[in-house]
C-alpha positions in Angstrom: 60.8 176.1 131.4 63.7 174.7 133.3 66.5 176.7 134.9 69.8 175.0 136.0 71.9 176.8 138.6 75.5 175.8 139.4 77.0 177.0 142.7 80.7 176.7 142.0 81.9 177.5 145.5 83.6 174.6 147.4 81.5 175.7 150.4 77.8 175.6 151.1 77.8 179.3 152.1 77.4 182.7 150.4 77.5 181.7 146.7 74.9 179.0 147.2 72.9 181.5 149.3 72.9 184.0 146.5 72.0 181.4 143.9 69.1 180.1 146.0 67.8 183.7 146.1 67.8 183.8 142.3 66.1 180.5 142.0 63.5 181.6 144.5 62.7 184.6 142.3 62.5 182.3 139.3 60.2 179.9 141.1 57.9 182.8 141.9 57.7 183.4 138.1 56.7 179.8 137.4 60.0 178.4 136.3 61.2 174.9 137.3 64.6 175.2 139.0 67.4 172.9 140.0 70.5 173.7 142.0 73.8 171.9 141.6 76.5 172.6 144.2 80.1 171.6 143.6 80.6 171.3 147.4 81.4 167.8 148.3 81.4 166.7 144.6 84.2 165.1 142.6 84.7 167.0 139.3 88.2 166.2 137.9 89.8 168.8 135.6 89.7 168.1 131.9 92.8 166.2 130.6 92.2 167.5 127.0 93.0 163.9 125.9 90.5 164.0 123.0 88.8 160.8 124.1 85.5 162.6 123.8 86.2 163.6 120.2 86.4 160.0 119.2 84.0 158.3 121.6 81.4 161.1 122.1 81.7 161.0 125.9 84.1 162.0 128.5 86.7 159.3 129.7 86.4 160.6 133.3 83.5 159.1 135.3 82.6 161.4 138.2 79.9 163.8 139.3 80.1 165.7 136.0 77.7 163.1 134.5 74.7 164.7 136.2 75.9 168.2 135.1 75.9 167.1 131.5 72.3 165.8 131.8 71.0 168.9 133.5 72.8 171.3 131.1 71.1 169.6 128.2 67.7 169.7 129.9 67.9 173.4 130.8 66.4 176.3 129.0 68.3 178.7 131.2 71.7 178.4 133.0 73.0 180.3 135.9 76.7 180.2 136.7 77.4 181.4 140.3 81.0 181.5 141.5 82.8 182.7 144.5 85.7 185.0 143.6 89.0 183.0 144.1 92.4 184.6 143.3 90.5 187.4 141.5 88.6 185.1 139.2 86.3 182.1 138.9 86.7 179.1 141.2 88.8 176.2 140.1 85.6 174.1 140.4 83.8 176.2 137.8 86.9 176.1 135.5 86.8 172.3 135.6 83.1 172.3 134.7 83.6 174.7 131.9 86.5 172.7 130.4 84.7 169.4 130.8 81.7 170.8 128.7 83.9 170.1 125.7 82.6 166.5 125.8 79.1 167.8 125.0 80.2 169.6 121.9 82.0 166.5 120.8 78.6 164.9 120.5 77.0 168.0 118.8 78.7 171.3 118.2 75.4 173.1 118.7 74.2 171.2 121.7 73.9 174.2 124.1 73.3 176.8 121.4 70.3 179.1 122.1 70.0 178.6 125.8 70.0 181.7 128.0 72.6 182.4 130.7 73.3 184.7 133.6 76.2 185.2 135.9 76.3 185.6 139.7 79.6 186.6 141.4 80.2 186.6 145.1 83.3 188.3 146.5 84.6 188.6 150.0 85.5 192.2 149.1 83.3 194.8 147.3 85.8 194.9 144.4 87.4 191.5 144.8 87.1 190.3 141.2 83.4 190.1 140.6 83.7 191.6 137.1 86.4 189.2 136.2 84.1 186.3 137.2 81.3 187.8 135.1 83.5 188.2 132.1 84.8 184.6 132.3 81.2 183.4 132.6 80.1 185.5 129.6 83.0 184.2 127.5 82.0 180.7 128.4 78.4 181.4 127.3 79.5 182.9 124.0 81.9 180.0 123.2 79.0 177.6 123.6 76.3 179.6 121.9 74.5 180.4 125.1 73.0 183.9 125.0 74.5 185.9 127.9 72.1 188.3 129.7 73.0 191.0 132.2 70.8 193.1 134.5 71.1 196.0 132.1 73.1 199.2 132.0 72.2 200.6 135.4 74.2 198.8 138.1 74.2 195.2 136.9 76.1 195.6 133.6 77.6 192.1 133.6 75.4 190.2 136.1 74.6 190.0 139.8 77.5 191.0 142.1 77.6 190.5 145.8 79.9 191.5 148.6 79.7 188.8 151.2 82.6 189.7 153.5 82.8 185.9 153.7 79.7 185.4 155.9 76.0 184.7 155.5 75.2 187.6 157.9 77.1 190.1 155.7 75.7 188.9 152.4 72.2 189.2 153.8 72.9 192.9 154.4 74.1 193.6 150.8 71.2 195.6 149.5 73.1 196.6 146.4 73.9 193.0 145.6 70.2 192.1 145.9 69.3 195.0 143.6 71.7 193.7 141.0 70.3 190.2 141.4 66.7 191.4 141.0 67.6 193.3 137.8 69.6 190.4 136.4 66.9 187.9 137.1 64.2 190.2 135.6 66.1 190.4 132.4 66.8 186.7 132.4 63.0 186.1 132.7 62.3 188.5 129.8 64.8 186.7 127.5 63.6 183.3 128.5 60.0 184.2 127.7 60.9 185.9 124.4 63.5 183.5 123.0 62.8 180.0 124.5 
């Protein structure tokens, strides 16, 4: 089975680091994984022009083209975002909005895939839950089954406190516990429902 992870931070730092840790755990379980980083990519915000509704493709030609292909190919999807202004990154918001072009082709095109959320904040309570809730809402809108790490410490997904550095995120034992629980549940759902 194929897992597609999106690192929605504009930097190749802590969010990408946490996502790579998740993908490593999934590789160890035998899943095929792929990481997409928005860093250095051009993903223009959706213009809500309805071009996709009539033409079954997005009018904007940019790096979102590969995201479309990989979302379709994936059995499982991981949305990893840095906390920005108390919520998801603007990069992830653009990706979410641009997914509309896929549903213009087929309303059920993502339905039944399994999804998890990873949130990385510079502060312990910097908005990680808000990121998870936005990711979960996105999953629900598109028929993707949202999975958490369960009711004991990872209620919405994997949450990290990075203090804005690789050195600090490496020390976040609680974050890794939430990641391990979330990835374990993700594996269980993937094996049962995909």
